[in-house]
N, C-alpha and C positions, 0 to 999 in steps of 0.2 A: 434524547436518540441521540448518539454521536456518530461520526465514520473514522476509520483507522485505516490505515496500509500497514502490513505486516512489513516492518524492517529487512527480514531475510527473502521477501520476495522482492524488495526494490533492489537490494544487492545483488542478487541474483542475474536480474535484469540488467544492471549495468555491469556487471562483469561479463556478459554473454555480450553486451554490448563494446566494452572495451577488446574483449577478444577478437570480434568482428572486425573492428576497425585497425587493430594490430595485424589482422591479416590482409588487408589494404580495402575493403568493405568501404564504400562510398558511403555518407551519413543517410542518404536519399534511397539506398539499398538495404540497409538494415532490417532484417524480417521484424515486420509489424510497426516501422517508423509510420508517421504519418505526418502530414503537416497542421502545425499548430500557431494561432495568430491570438489565441485569446487572453495573452497577457495585456496588463495595463497600457503598454504603448504599440501593441498591436502587430510587432515585429514576426513576420513568418519565421519559423524552423522547425527542424525536424522533430521530433520526439515519440515517445513510447509512454502511452499512460495508462497505467494500470488502475484498473476501479478498485476503490473504496470498499472496504465492507461495513454495513451498516451495523454499531453497535448497539444490540438491543437486549432484554433479558434473555431471549433464545439464545444470542449469540455471545454475551460477555463471555462466554469463557474460552471465546478465541484469542481474544486480547490478554487471558491470563495466563492461558497454555503457554503462548508465544515468549512469556516474559516480557512484554509492553507494560504492564502494572499487576503489581501483588493480589493475590483475592483477597486481603487484606483491607488495601485502599479501595480495591472494585467495589466491595460488597458493604462500606461505610453505609449506611443507613438504606440498605438495599431492601426491598420489599419480602414477604418470604417466600413470594411464588418466582424467585428467580433461581434456577436450577444449579446456576456454575456457584451460588453462594451455600450451598447447603454442606 
């Protein structure tokens, strides 16, 4: 299993944040923002953390359909029961 975040979702969130900030919204007032201090140095910051998608044989199609990886690359050596590779 691997995990993945859709770059389009990340870009959409970044655009919404930039738009809100351009309108004068403070960082701590951005909808969905929370405090985060889990980095290496423990510095607290405002963050919007998007949930990653676990990539399994049942969800492999999500990464393929989003153009993150080609079907040929994702399915190289895949077991016959991986639906996205049929």
